[in-house]
N, C-alpha and C positions, 0 to 999 in steps of 0.2 A: 830187745832181746826177745828169744823164744824162752818160751811155758812149754816143758816135755815131760812126756810121761812114758814110764817102763814098758817098754813092749815085747820084753825077752831079758833072757838073762843077762845077757850083755849088751842090748841094744835099747836106745829112746827112740822117741819120735816127735818131732814137733807139733804141738796143736793149736799153740796159738804165738803171736807176734805181738809185743809191746812196743810202742812208740815213748817217744820223749816227755818224761812228767807223769808216765804211768805206775800204779801200786802193785806190787805182789808180795804174797808172804799174807795178806789181813787175815786169812784163817786162825791166824796166831792169837790176832787182838778178839774172837771168838770162843779163844778158849781151845781152839784145837790142837791136839799134842804135836798130831804128825798132818806135815805137809800133804799134800796129793800129788804132788810135781815138784820139777826141779828147775831151776832156770839157767840159760847161756847167753852170756851176751854174743852177738854176732858182729860188735864194732867194739874200740875202747869207749868205756862207759864210766861214768860216776851217779853213784850209788850209795845211799843215807840208809843207815840200818838202825831201827828204834826196836829196844829188847820190849817184847808183848807185857810183861808183868808190871815195869813202873807204867807202862802208858794204860793199863786197864785200871790202877790203883789211878792216875789221876785223872779219867773218865767217872770213877765214881765219887769223884770228890769234884769235879765239875761236870755238872749235868748239861750245862752248853756246849760244851767239848764231846762229850760222848753222843748229843744228838749229831754233831754235824758231823761227826768220825763213822756213826752209823749208816748216817743217812748218803753220804759217800761211798761206805762200802755197799750198801744196799745198790744206789746207781750203776757203781763200777760190775756189782754182779748181775744185773739184769742185761747189763749193756753186752757182757761176755757170754751170757746166756745166749740172747739175740744173735750174735756171732755164733755160738756154734749151731744155731737152728738154721742158719745160714749156709753152712758148713754140709749139716746132713743134707740139706735141700740138693746141695750140687753133687753130692755122692750118689745118696739116693733117686735122684728126678725130683721131678714137681709133683706134687699129692693132685690126687683126681678131684672130681668137684667137691663143693661142700656138702656135707652129708654121705659122702662116700665111705665105706671100711674097707679094710684091707682084708683081702681073703684069709680064712682062718687055715692054719697047720701051716 
């Protein structure tokens, strides 16, 4: 499955690819009303949708569930942030020596 962002009026660009068993749409669990991207499958897929509001209610009632879900979301977010950093290094090149700063302007 690909995660895509709008890249113009009628175009999207894939910014990430998710494999089997990966989650998306997790921002709704955190109360975000608007998604930051869209998803499209690139091969036949089976997906499970869970409405956010009932899940948030369950998390309020079951603190262990809340901790487990928020921990998983945090780990997933950190892994995707790492992936984004690696993509940026690939696009922008390798940074200089530690302590170097980019020229201003």
